[in-house]
C-alpha positions as CSV (number, residue, x, y, z in Angstrom):
1,M,26.8,51.6,-27.7
2,T,24.8,52.2,-24.5
3,T,21.1,53.0,-24.2
4,G,22.1,56.6,-23.3
5,D,24.3,56.8,-26.4
6,R,21.5,55.5,-28.6
7,G,19.1,58.0,-27.1
8,Q,21.5,60.9,-27.7
9,A,22.2,59.7,-31.2
10,A,18.4,59.6,-31.9
11,E,17.9,63.1,-30.5
12,T,20.7,64.4,-32.7
13,L,19.2,62.7,-35.7
14,A,15.7,64.2,-34.9
15,C,17.2,67.6,-34.3
16,D,19.1,67.5,-37.7
17,Y,15.9,66.3,-39.4
18,L,13.8,69.1,-38.0
19,Q,16.4,71.8,-38.7
20,A,16.6,70.6,-42.3
21,R,12.9,71.4,-42.4
22,G,13.4,75.0,-41.3
23,M,13.2,74.8,-37.5
24,A,15.7,76.3,-35.2
25,L,16.9,74.6,-32.0
26,V,16.1,76.6,-28.9
27,E,17.2,74.1,-26.2
28,R,18.1,70.5,-25.9
29,N,17.3,68.2,-22.9
30,Y,15.5,70.8,-20.8
31,R,15.0,69.4,-17.3
32,S,12.7,70.3,-14.5
33,R,11.3,68.5,-11.5
34,F,8.5,67.4,-13.7
35,G,10.7,65.6,-16.2
36,E,12.6,66.3,-19.4
37,I,11.9,67.7,-22.8
38,D,14.2,66.3,-25.5
39,L,14.1,69.2,-27.9
40,I,12.6,72.7,-27.9
41,M,12.4,74.1,-31.4
42,H,11.2,77.3,-33.0
43,D,9.3,77.4,-36.3
44,R,8.2,80.8,-37.5
45,D,6.0,82.0,-34.7
46,C,5.5,78.7,-32.9
47,L,7.5,77.1,-30.0
48,I,7.6,73.3,-30.4
49,F,8.3,70.9,-27.6
50,V,9.6,67.6,-29.1
51,E,9.6,64.2,-27.6
52,V,12.0,61.8,-29.4
53,R,11.4,58.1,-29.1
54,Y,13.8,55.5,-30.4
55,R,12.9,51.8,-30.9
56,R,15.4,49.3,-32.2
57,Q,12.6,46.9,-33.0
58,A,8.8,47.4,-33.3
59,R,8.1,44.2,-31.3
60,Y,6.5,46.1,-28.5
61,G,5.0,48.9,-30.6
62,S,6.4,52.0,-32.3
63,G,8.1,54.8,-30.5
64,A,5.1,57.1,-31.2
65,E,2.8,54.6,-29.5
66,S,5.0,54.7,-26.4
67,V,4.0,58.3,-25.7
68,D,1.0,57.5,-23.6
69,A,-1.2,59.8,-21.6
70,R,1.1,59.6,-18.5
71,K,4.1,60.6,-20.6
72,Q,2.2,63.4,-22.3
73,A,1.1,64.8,-18.9
74,R,4.8,64.9,-17.8
75,I,5.9,66.6,-21.0
76,V,3.1,69.2,-20.7
77,A,4.0,69.9,-17.0
78,C,7.7,70.3,-18.0
79,A,6.7,72.6,-20.9
80,R,4.6,74.7,-18.5
81,H,7.6,75.0,-16.2
82,Y,9.7,76.1,-19.2
83,L,7.1,78.7,-20.2
84,L,7.0,80.1,-16.6
85,S,10.8,80.3,-16.6
86,H,10.9,82.0,-20.0
87,P,8.1,84.6,-20.1
88,R,9.0,85.9,-23.6
89,A,8.6,82.3,-25.0
90,A,5.2,82.1,-23.3
91,Q,3.9,84.8,-25.5
92,Q,3.9,82.7,-28.6
93,P,1.8,79.7,-29.6
94,C,3.2,76.3,-28.8
95,R,2.6,72.7,-29.8
96,F,3.8,69.2,-28.9
97,D,5.4,67.0,-31.6
98,V,6.8,63.5,-31.5
99,V,9.6,62.2,-33.6
100,A,9.7,58.4,-33.6
101,I,12.9,56.7,-34.9
102,G,13.1,53.0,-35.9
103,G,16.4,51.2,-35.6
104,G,18.5,49.7,-38.3
105,A,21.2,50.8,-40.7
106,N,18.8,53.3,-42.3
107,P,16.6,54.5,-39.5
108,A,13.0,55.4,-40.4
109,I,11.9,58.8,-39.0
110,E,8.2,59.5,-38.3
111,W,7.5,63.1,-37.4
112,I,4.1,63.7,-35.9
113,A,3.4,67.4,-35.7
114,D,0.9,68.5,-33.1
115,A,0.9,64.9,-31.7
116,F,-1.2,65.8,-28.6
117,P,-2.8,68.8,-27.0
118,A,-1.8,70.5,-23.8
119,L,-3.9,68.7,-21.2
120,Q,-6.0,70.8,-18.9
């Protein structure tokens, strides 16, 4: 399995996990010149931009720890682009979540709701 295949499998696992908790998928792999947002979900009246991080081993830190300030800024910039391109979506509150998935036969899923704020 390639790295890309593992990433897609992790995104699918995260999407299924969030949908099982009542969220609806809006878009997957939204790309702009600023970067990519793995999942855009909708939960009640909130639009959620989700970063999915997969780590086969925690030797270099967890997936959640890898979403540093630089990565957060890229996600926020991409989310702003999405909101400018989708004015109706911009009318609702939004937040940024991280789903960290650890490798193995039974992957551990850590969902961090409202993981970071939209940076000014």
